[in-house]
C-alpha positions as CSV (number, residue, x, y, z in Angstrom):
1,M,79.0,13.2,115.4
2,N,78.1,16.2,113.5
3,I,80.4,17.6,111.1
4,T,81.5,20.5,113.2
5,A,82.5,18.0,116.0
6,Y,84.2,15.7,113.4
7,I,86.3,18.3,111.9
8,K,87.5,19.6,115.4
9,D,88.5,15.8,116.3
10,K,90.5,15.8,113.1
11,I,92.3,19.1,113.7
12,A,93.0,18.2,117.0
13,R,94.9,15.1,115.7
14,I,97.1,17.4,113.3
15,D,100.3,19.1,114.9
16,A,100.6,22.9,115.3
17,G,102.5,24.5,112.5
18,D,101.1,21.6,109.8
19,A,99.0,22.7,106.9
20,F,96.1,20.6,105.8
21,T,93.4,20.5,103.3
22,Y,90.0,19.0,102.8
23,D,91.5,15.6,101.7
24,D,93.4,15.4,104.8
25,L,90.2,16.0,106.8
26,A,88.6,13.1,104.9
27,I,85.3,15.2,104.6
28,P,82.5,13.4,102.6
29,Q,81.6,15.1,99.6
30,G,78.1,15.7,100.8
31,E,79.3,17.8,103.4
32,F,81.7,20.0,101.8
33,T,79.3,23.2,102.2
34,A,78.8,22.3,106.4
35,A,82.5,21.9,106.5
36,S,83.2,25.1,104.7
37,K,81.1,27.0,107.3
38,S,82.7,25.0,110.1
39,L,86.2,25.8,108.8
40,S,85.4,29.4,108.6
41,R,84.1,29.6,112.2
42,L,87.4,28.1,113.2
43,V,89.4,30.5,111.3
44,T,87.4,33.4,113.0
45,A,87.8,32.0,116.3
46,G,91.8,31.7,115.6
47,T,92.0,28.0,116.0
48,I,93.4,27.5,112.5
49,K,94.4,30.0,109.9
50,R,93.3,30.0,106.1
51,Y,96.7,29.7,104.1
52,R,94.8,30.3,100.6
53,K,91.5,28.7,99.2
54,G,91.1,25.1,100.3
55,V,94.3,25.0,102.6
56,Y,94.6,25.8,106.4
57,Y,97.0,25.4,109.2
58,K,97.2,25.3,112.9
59,P,99.2,28.4,114.2
60,K,102.2,27.6,116.5
61,Q,103.6,30.2,118.5
62,T,106.9,30.5,119.3
63,D,109.5,32.8,120.9
64,F,109.9,34.6,117.7
65,G,106.1,34.6,116.8
66,E,103.7,32.7,114.7
67,L,105.2,29.6,112.9
68,R,103.6,29.0,109.6
69,P,104.0,26.0,107.5
70,S,107.3,25.5,105.6
71,D,107.5,26.0,102.0
72,T,108.2,22.5,101.7
73,E,105.1,21.3,103.4
74,L,103.2,23.8,101.4
75,L,104.6,22.4,98.1
76,N,103.7,18.8,99.3
77,I,100.0,20.0,99.0
78,Y,100.3,20.2,95.2
79,L,101.4,16.6,95.0
80,F,98.3,14.7,96.6
81,E,94.9,14.3,95.3
82,D,92.4,12.3,97.5
83,N,95.1,11.2,99.6
84,K,97.1,9.6,96.9
85,Q,100.4,11.3,95.4
86,V,99.7,12.2,91.8
87,A,102.5,14.5,91.0
88,Y,106.2,14.9,92.1
89,I,108.5,17.6,92.0
90,T,110.9,17.7,89.2
91,G,113.4,20.3,87.2
92,V,115.9,22.5,88.7
93,R,114.6,22.5,92.4
94,L,115.0,18.4,92.0
95,Y,118.3,18.6,90.5
96,N,119.6,20.8,93.5
97,Q,118.3,18.3,96.1
98,F,120.3,15.7,94.0
99,R,123.3,18.0,94.1
100,L,123.8,18.3,90.3
101,T,123.5,22.1,90.7
102,T,123.9,24.8,93.2
103,Q,121.1,27.1,91.8
104,V,118.0,27.4,94.0
105,P,115.1,28.3,91.6
106,N,112.1,30.8,92.1
107,V,110.0,28.3,90.2
108,V,109.4,25.0,91.0
109,R,108.3,22.5,88.3
110,I,105.6,19.8,89.4
111,A,105.1,16.8,87.2
112,S,101.8,15.2,87.0
113,S,100.1,12.9,84.3
114,S,96.5,13.8,85.5
115,K,96.4,17.6,86.2
116,Q,98.2,20.9,85.2
117,V,99.6,22.1,88.6
118,R,100.1,26.1,89.0
119,G,100.0,28.1,92.1
120,K,102.3,29.9,94.3
121,V,104.3,29.4,97.5
122,G,105.6,32.4,99.3
123,N,107.8,33.8,96.7
124,T,108.2,30.6,94.9
125,M,106.1,30.1,91.6
126,V,104.7,26.7,91.1
127,R,104.5,25.8,87.3
128,P,103.4,22.4,85.5
129,A,105.8,20.0,83.9
130,K,105.2,16.9,81.8
131,S,104.9,13.4,83.2
132,Y,105.4,10.7,80.7
133,V,104.3,7.8,82.9
134,T,101.3,7.8,85.5
135,V,102.8,9.0,88.7
136,S,102.4,7.1,91.8
137,K,104.4,7.0,94.9
138,K,106.2,3.8,93.7
139,N,107.2,5.3,90.4
140,I,108.7,8.6,91.5
141,P,112.0,7.6,92.4
142,L,112.4,6.0,88.8
143,L,110.5,9.0,86.9
144,Q,113.0,11.3,89.0
145,V,116.0,9.9,87.8
146,L,114.9,9.5,84.0
147,D,114.0,13.5,84.4
148,V,117.8,13.9,84.9
149,A,118.6,12.1,81.9
150,K,115.9,13.9,79.9
151,D,117.4,17.3,81.0
152,F,120.9,16.1,80.9
153,K,122.0,19.3,78.8
154,N,120.0,21.9,80.7
155,I,120.9,21.1,84.4
156,P,122.2,24.7,85.2
157,D,126.0,24.2,85.9
158,G,125.8,20.8,85.4
159,D,128.7,18.7,85.2
160,S,128.5,15.9,82.7
161,S,130.9,13.3,84.6
162,Q,129.1,14.4,87.7
163,I,125.5,13.6,86.1
164,L,126.9,10.3,84.5
165,S,127.8,9.2,87.8
166,F,124.9,9.9,89.6
167,L,122.6,8.0,86.6
168,K,125.0,4.9,87.1
169,N,125.1,5.0,90.9
170,R,121.3,5.2,91.0
171,I,120.7,2.3,88.3
172,A,123.2,0.2,90.1
173,Q,121.0,0.6,93.2
174,F,117.8,-0.7,91.5
175,S,116.2,-4.3,92.3
176,A,115.8,-6.5,89.4
177,K,112.0,-5.3,89.4
178,D,112.8,-1.7,89.7
179,L,115.3,-2.4,86.7
180,E,112.3,-3.8,84.7
181,R,110.0,-0.8,85.3
182,F,112.7,1.6,84.6
183,T,113.5,0.3,81.5
184,A,109.7,0.2,80.5
185,F,109.3,3.9,81.6
186,A,112.6,4.8,79.7
187,K,110.4,3.8,76.6
188,A,108.0,6.5,77.2
189,Y,110.4,9.4,77.3
190,P,111.9,10.9,74.5
191,P,114.1,8.6,72.3
192,K,117.2,10.6,73.4
193,V,116.3,9.3,77.2
194,A,116.3,5.6,75.7
195,A,119.7,6.3,73.9
196,L,121.5,7.6,77.3
197,I,120.1,5.1,79.4
198,G,120.8,2.4,76.7
199,A,124.2,3.7,76.6
200,I,124.8,3.4,80.3
201,Y,123.4,0.0,80.5
202,E,125.9,-1.5,77.8
203,F,128.6,0.2,79.7
204,M,127.3,-1.4,82.9
205,G,127.0,-4.6,81.2
206,L,123.3,-4.9,81.4
207,E,122.6,-6.5,77.9
208,K,118.9,-7.5,78.4
209,Q,117.9,-4.1,79.3
210,S,120.2,-2.3,76.8
211,N,118.7,-4.6,74.1
212,A,115.1,-3.7,75.2
213,L,116.0,0.0,74.4
214,R,117.6,-0.2,71.0
215,E,114.4,-0.4,69.4
216,N,113.4,3.2,70.6
217,I,116.6,4.5,68.8
218,N,116.2,5.9,65.4
219,A,119.4,4.9,63.2
220,L,119.0,8.3,61.5
221,S,119.1,10.3,64.5
222,T,121.7,11.7,66.6
223,Y,121.2,12.7,70.4
224,T,123.6,15.3,71.6
225,F,124.5,15.3,75.2
226,G,127.9,16.9,74.9
227,I,129.4,13.6,76.3
228,S,132.8,12.3,75.2
229,K,133.8,8.6,74.9
230,D,136.3,9.1,77.9
231,I,133.4,9.3,80.2
232,L,130.9,7.0,78.4
233,P,132.6,4.7,75.9
234,T,129.6,3.2,74.5
235,I,128.1,6.5,73.1
236,N,128.9,5.7,69.4
237,N,126.6,2.5,69.7
238,W,123.6,4.8,70.5
239,N,124.2,7.8,68.1
240,I,125.1,9.9,71.0
241,A,127.3,13.1,70.6
């Protein structure tokens, strides 16, 4: 099968309205030039449309006109490389999804340990964020919870009691293996994160895990979260104010 026939076959399997990239088509690197020409011909013929360089979609006609890929789907394109997830959404967009803030930002932060992600999806700007741990699909749910702890004070309109309840509930749902990985990841974050997670561990009676984080705490440092002892009684043991 030549590259044109190969691409047509691949595109035929993609749902109308869905976006795709070279990765999704699994085009061999040596065929990129020929593939680019084939895709250009399909764009000219109206079979597919180009959203931006390297990103295409199959147009879908509805009673209200052509349906383009959703912003969420287009954002997902930034998260993958060679069909592997290497980045994830964090920041205010994530905290809105977690219902920790009502604000909907016009900037989406995407964290990756392997690349700096920048772009634009509709009216939304895509900007990079730091990932403290190598990103994989398996790690992302744990890293997103740690990001909440890291940004505790900076979540717009965030309520301390609500955020703490979120963290406790997520930690309580972790399997023993996830809890072990979560603790190891917490050590890679700034010390304030280890302090907050350690205080939550101690409050929840997770002695082994809290002890594992104590070495990350500087006895001369104070970690300011604006938390009172009324909502987290163990804060004094972790230099939290």
